[in-house]
C-alpha positions as CSV (number, residue, x, y, z in Angstrom):
1,M,82.5,126.9,102.8
2,D,85.4,125.9,101.2
3,F,86.4,123.0,102.9
4,S,89.4,120.7,100.3
5,F,91.1,118.0,102.1
6,T,94.5,117.3,102.0
7,D,96.2,114.5,99.7
8,E,96.9,112.4,102.7
9,Q,93.1,112.7,103.5
10,S,91.4,111.8,99.8
11,M,94.1,108.8,100.0
12,L,92.9,107.7,103.6
13,R,89.2,108.1,102.2
14,D,90.5,105.5,99.0
15,T,91.9,102.9,101.0
16,V,88.8,102.7,103.5
17,A,86.5,103.0,100.6
18,S,88.7,100.6,98.5
19,Y,88.9,98.0,101.8
20,L,84.8,98.1,102.5
21,A,84.4,97.4,99.3
22,D,86.3,94.8,98.9
23,H,85.2,92.9,102.4
24,Y,82.1,94.4,103.6
25,D,79.7,94.6,100.7
26,F,75.5,93.9,102.2
27,D,75.5,90.1,102.2
28,A,78.8,89.6,104.7
29,R,77.9,92.9,106.9
30,R,74.3,91.1,107.3
31,A,76.2,87.7,108.1
32,A,78.3,89.3,110.4
33,V,75.4,91.2,112.3
34,Q,73.3,87.9,112.7
35,S,76.0,85.8,114.0
36,E,76.3,84.9,117.7
37,P,79.3,87.7,118.2
38,G,77.5,90.3,115.9
39,W,80.9,91.4,114.7
40,R,83.9,90.3,112.5
41,P,87.2,90.5,115.2
42,Q,89.4,89.9,112.1
43,V,88.3,93.0,110.3
44,W,89.1,95.0,113.6
45,K,91.8,93.7,113.3
46,A,92.9,94.7,109.7
47,F,91.9,98.1,110.3
48,A,95.0,98.0,112.7
49,D,97.2,95.9,110.6
50,E,96.5,96.3,106.9
51,L,94.7,99.9,107.0
52,G,96.3,101.8,110.1
53,I,93.3,103.7,110.4
54,L,92.8,102.9,114.1
55,G,95.7,105.3,114.6
56,A,94.9,107.5,112.0
57,A,93.5,110.4,114.5
58,F,96.4,110.2,117.4
59,P,99.4,112.7,117.3
60,E,102.4,110.9,116.3
61,S,104.1,111.4,120.1
62,L,101.6,108.9,121.1
63,G,102.0,106.4,117.8
64,G,99.6,107.9,115.5
65,L,99.7,108.8,112.2
66,G,99.4,112.5,113.2
67,G,95.7,113.2,111.7
68,G,92.8,114.2,113.9
69,A,89.1,115.5,113.7
70,T,89.4,115.5,109.9
71,E,90.8,112.1,109.4
72,T,87.7,111.1,112.3
73,M,85.4,112.6,109.6
74,V,86.8,111.0,106.8
75,I,87.2,107.7,108.0
76,M,83.4,107.6,109.4
77,E,81.6,108.6,106.3
78,E,83.2,105.8,104.7
79,F,81.6,104.0,107.6
80,G,78.9,105.0,107.6
81,K,78.3,103.9,103.7
82,A,79.0,100.8,104.6
83,L,77.3,100.1,108.1
84,V,80.3,99.2,109.5
85,V,79.5,98.0,113.0
86,E,82.6,97.8,114.2
87,P,83.2,99.9,118.0
88,Y,85.5,102.9,116.2
89,V,83.6,105.5,117.8
90,G,83.5,104.0,121.3
91,T,87.2,103.2,121.0
92,V,89.1,105.6,119.0
93,V,87.3,108.8,119.5
94,I,85.8,108.2,122.9
95,G,88.2,105.9,124.4
96,G,90.7,107.4,123.0
97,G,90.0,110.7,123.5
98,F,89.3,110.6,126.8
99,L,93.1,109.2,127.6
100,K,94.5,111.8,125.4
101,H,92.9,114.7,126.4
102,A,93.1,113.9,130.1
103,A,96.7,112.9,130.1
104,H,96.0,109.8,131.5
105,P,99.6,108.2,132.8
106,G,98.9,105.2,131.2
107,A,97.9,106.8,127.7
108,A,100.6,105.8,125.7
109,D,100.1,102.6,126.7
110,L,96.7,102.1,125.9
111,I,96.4,103.8,122.9
112,G,99.1,101.7,121.4
113,S,96.8,98.9,122.5
114,I,94.1,100.8,120.6
115,I,96.4,101.3,117.5
116,A,97.1,97.5,117.7
117,G,93.7,96.5,117.3
118,D,94.1,94.8,121.3
119,A,91.8,96.9,123.4
120,T,88.4,98.3,122.3
121,M,86.8,100.3,124.6
122,A,82.6,101.3,125.2
123,F,81.7,104.3,126.9
124,A,79.2,103.8,129.8
125,Y,77.2,106.9,130.7
126,A,73.6,106.4,130.3
127,E,71.1,106.0,133.0
128,P,67.7,104.6,132.7
129,Q,66.4,108.3,134.5
130,G,68.9,110.3,132.8
131,R,68.0,111.3,129.6
132,Y,70.6,113.0,128.2
133,N,71.9,115.5,130.9
134,L,75.5,114.0,131.2
135,A,75.2,115.2,134.6
136,D,72.6,113.0,136.1
137,L,73.9,110.2,137.5
138,K,72.9,107.9,140.4
139,T,75.8,105.8,140.0
140,T,78.4,106.5,142.4
141,A,82.3,105.9,143.0
142,T,83.4,106.2,146.9
143,K,86.8,106.0,148.3
144,S,87.8,102.8,149.0
145,G,91.5,102.6,150.6
146,T,93.7,104.4,148.0
147,G,91.3,103.8,145.2
148,F,87.4,103.8,144.6
149,T,84.1,101.9,144.4
150,L,81.9,101.9,141.9
151,N,78.2,100.9,142.4
152,G,74.9,101.5,139.8
153,Q,73.7,100.6,136.6
154,K,74.3,102.0,132.9
155,A,71.7,101.4,129.9
156,V,72.1,101.0,126.5
157,V,76.4,101.0,126.3
158,I,76.5,100.2,122.9
159,G,80.0,98.0,122.1
160,A,80.5,96.6,125.5
161,P,79.9,93.2,124.8
162,W,83.1,93.5,122.6
163,A,84.9,96.2,125.0
164,T,88.2,95.5,126.8
165,H,87.6,98.4,128.8
166,L,84.6,100.6,130.0
167,I,84.8,104.3,130.0
168,V,82.2,104.7,133.2
169,T,81.1,108.3,134.4
170,A,80.3,108.2,138.4
171,R,78.9,110.7,141.1
172,T,82.3,111.2,143.2
173,A,80.4,114.3,145.1
174,G,77.6,117.0,145.3
175,G,74.0,116.2,144.2
176,Q,72.5,113.8,141.5
177,R,72.2,116.6,138.5
178,D,75.0,118.9,139.8
179,R,77.7,119.6,137.5
180,Q,80.3,119.6,140.1
181,G,81.0,116.1,141.8
182,V,81.7,114.0,138.1
183,S,84.4,111.7,137.6
184,V,85.2,109.7,134.9
185,F,87.3,106.0,135.6
186,L,88.6,103.4,133.1
187,V,87.7,99.9,134.1
188,E,88.8,96.6,133.1
189,A,85.6,94.8,131.5
190,A,86.4,91.9,133.2
191,A,86.8,93.3,136.6
192,T,84.8,91.1,139.7
193,G,80.9,92.8,140.6
194,I,80.5,93.9,136.8
195,T,77.4,92.4,135.2
196,R,76.2,92.5,131.8
197,R,72.8,91.5,130.0
198,D,73.6,92.1,126.4
199,Y,71.3,92.6,123.4
200,P,71.0,93.5,119.5
201,T,70.2,96.8,118.8
202,V,67.3,97.7,116.0
203,D,70.2,98.9,113.3
204,G,72.1,95.3,114.1
205,F,74.4,96.9,116.5
206,R,75.1,95.3,120.3
207,A,74.6,96.6,123.4
208,S,74.4,96.4,127.0
209,E,72.9,96.9,130.2
210,V,75.4,97.6,132.9
211,T,75.3,96.6,136.7
212,F,78.8,97.4,139.0
213,E,78.3,96.0,142.6
214,A,81.1,96.9,144.9
215,V,83.6,96.9,141.6
216,Q,87.1,98.1,142.6
217,V,89.3,100.0,141.1
218,P,92.6,101.5,141.8
219,A,93.7,105.3,141.9
220,E,94.7,105.1,138.0
221,A,91.6,104.2,137.4
222,L,90.5,108.1,137.6
223,I,90.5,110.0,134.0
224,G,91.3,113.4,134.5
225,V,90.6,115.5,137.8
226,V,87.9,113.8,140.6
227,D,84.7,115.9,140.8
228,Q,85.5,118.2,137.7
229,G,84.8,115.2,134.7
230,L,82.3,116.6,133.2
231,P,83.9,119.7,131.1
232,L,86.3,116.5,130.0
233,V,83.0,114.3,129.4
234,E,81.1,116.9,127.3
235,R,84.5,117.7,125.1
236,V,84.8,114.0,124.3
237,M,80.9,113.3,123.5
238,D,80.9,116.8,121.2
239,E,83.6,114.9,119.3
240,A,81.5,111.5,119.4
241,I,78.5,113.6,118.0
242,A,80.6,115.0,115.4
243,A,81.9,111.7,114.0
244,T,78.6,110.5,114.4
245,C,77.0,112.7,112.0
246,A,80.1,112.1,109.7
247,E,79.1,108.1,109.6
248,A,75.2,109.9,109.0
249,C,76.3,111.4,106.3
250,G,77.3,108.2,104.5
251,V,74.4,106.6,105.2
252,F,72.5,109.3,103.7
253,R,74.5,109.1,101.1
254,R,73.3,104.8,99.9
255,L,70.2,106.2,101.1
256,Q,69.7,108.9,98.4
257,D,71.9,107.5,95.7
258,G,69.9,103.9,96.4
259,T,66.4,105.9,95.9
260,V,67.4,107.4,92.4
261,E,68.7,104.2,91.3
262,Y,65.5,102.1,92.3
263,T,63.0,105.1,90.4
264,K,65.3,104.8,87.7
265,Q,64.5,100.8,87.4
266,R,61.3,100.6,89.0
267,K,57.9,101.1,86.0
268,Q,54.7,102.6,86.0
269,F,52.2,103.7,83.1
270,G,55.0,101.8,80.8
271,Q,57.8,104.5,82.2
272,P,60.4,104.4,85.1
273,I,59.0,106.4,88.1
274,S,62.4,108.5,88.3
275,Q,59.9,110.4,85.4
276,F,57.7,111.5,87.6
277,Q,58.0,115.0,88.3
278,V,56.9,114.8,91.9
279,L,59.0,112.0,92.4
280,Q,61.6,114.3,90.9
281,H,60.9,116.9,93.4
282,R,61.1,114.8,96.6
283,M,64.5,113.5,95.4
284,V,65.8,116.9,94.9
285,D,64.6,117.7,98.6
286,M,66.8,114.4,99.7
287,F,69.7,115.8,98.1
288,I,69.4,119.3,100.0
289,Q,69.1,117.8,103.3
290,L,72.3,115.3,102.3
291,E,74.0,118.9,101.6
292,Q,73.2,120.9,104.3
293,S,73.9,117.7,106.5
294,I,77.5,117.6,105.2
295,S,78.4,121.4,105.2
296,L,77.4,121.3,108.7
297,T,78.9,118.2,110.4
298,Y,82.4,120.0,108.3
299,L,81.7,122.8,110.0
300,A,81.4,120.6,113.5
301,T,84.7,119.5,112.6
302,I,86.4,122.5,111.9
303,R,85.1,124.2,115.4
304,L,86.3,120.6,117.1
305,A,89.0,122.6,118.4
306,E,87.7,125.8,119.6
307,D,86.2,125.6,122.7
308,A,84.3,128.8,122.8
309,E,82.3,127.4,119.4
310,R,82.6,123.7,119.8
311,A,79.2,122.9,121.1
312,K,77.1,125.4,119.5
313,A,78.4,123.8,116.0
314,V,78.1,120.5,117.0
315,A,74.6,121.2,118.1
316,A,73.4,122.4,115.1
317,A,75.2,119.9,113.2
318,K,73.3,117.1,115.3
319,V,69.9,119.1,114.8
320,Q,70.2,119.1,111.0
321,I,71.1,115.4,111.2
322,G,68.4,114.6,112.9
323,K,65.6,116.2,110.4
324,A,67.8,114.8,107.7
325,A,67.9,111.1,109.0
326,R,63.7,111.5,109.1
327,F,63.0,113.1,105.8
328,I,65.8,110.8,104.0
329,G,65.1,108.2,105.9
330,Q,61.1,108.0,105.0
331,N,61.2,109.1,101.3
332,A,63.8,106.4,100.5
333,I,61.5,103.7,102.0
334,Q,58.4,105.7,101.1
335,L,59.4,105.7,97.3
336,H,60.6,102.3,97.7
337,G,57.0,100.8,98.7
338,G,56.9,97.7,101.2
339,M,59.9,96.4,100.0
340,G,62.0,99.4,101.6
341,M,61.6,97.3,104.8
342,T,62.4,94.1,104.1
343,D,65.0,92.6,106.1
344,E,66.6,91.3,102.4
345,L,66.8,95.1,100.6
346,A,69.8,97.3,101.9
347,I,67.6,100.3,101.7
348,G,65.8,99.2,104.8
349,H,69.2,98.5,107.2
350,Y,70.2,101.8,105.7
351,F,67.5,103.5,107.0
352,K,67.3,101.7,110.6
353,R,70.8,103.5,111.2
354,A,69.6,106.8,110.8
355,T,66.7,106.4,112.6
356,M,69.2,105.4,115.6
357,I,71.8,108.5,114.9
358,E,68.5,110.6,114.7
359,N,68.2,110.0,119.0
360,A,72.1,108.9,119.3
361,F,73.6,111.3,122.1
362,G,70.7,113.2,122.0
363,S,67.4,114.0,120.0
364,T,66.9,116.6,117.9
365,D,64.8,118.7,120.2
366,H,67.8,118.3,122.7
367,H,70.3,119.6,120.5
368,L,67.8,122.5,119.3
369,A,67.5,123.2,122.9
370,R,71.1,123.2,123.6
371,F,71.7,125.7,121.1
372,E,69.1,128.0,121.8
373,A,70.3,127.6,125.4
374,L,74.1,128.0,124.2
375,S,73.0,131.5,121.8
376,L,71.5,133.0,124.6
377,G,74.7,132.5,126.8
378,K,73.8,129.9,129.3
379,A,75.0,126.8,130.5
380,A,74.0,123.8,127.9
């Protein structure tokens, strides 16, 4: 597959990589995730003001730089290399994706706030009983005057402690698992009736269990068409998966490079363990998994604009990412020995992030079944 980056995209990569090298080394990142807020708002503002990357993937008509999915992929791969925790996927990819695809009346103003670094968003879609079925919803939105009333609970809402707004899926009609009857709402995080239980995730991010109790939202909070929100959710979710796959490629690169470097330093029997042929074979297999992940991520990114092929390409990429996360991550830890899982060594943190990505937005088994169903012409 011939995939060449433009000069502007290569410059974007270099700019992001340079900033992260100067401001996001492992020790700084470790201190940030262990702090009470769990992130650095000043870094988020720097993404907006110094780098301008929060607007890189938005069209110029909405105040962005005119980029798209490829720019997101470039940014996310560099974020993966640095284990960036700031909520780029939740805010720019998911929040911004819903606003621009649905042509929301307030899209211009809200996307402007995202680009300026003033608005952050989190996607509240998962429910304890739902597994990976996006239509399995107990959260309801009932008509109330000119607006809606939200009731329900959302689980593992990544980035919710930092969010100014929540994107919420709720059932407005139909049965619990019906494809029809799903609607999407934009809700201010500080709205009356919302309660959160915040906690850190194993990879250093922050998440919340979010409960909605008689939360009143105006009619303008609806994103897209009432009762017909599931196709929009699936589209934005695929874009988020592709972005996360790109992040995974950055994580895998660091796991691979870190392992190769360590085996050149670690000695046994008077020579570096990198000289042992069996370990060389293992690292070559890790490299192959990395390259396959990159290729399928590029393909998925290209296919995002093609409705007929988008879902299948994204599912294939996520299956490869899941397999590679396990193979590269586990072998990196094994070749480092017991010290690989210590908190002081970066490799263990990359392994934790790879493990979380493996199951983010659907497990390997889920996306393998999804790919099979799509290949056979069935509904995903």
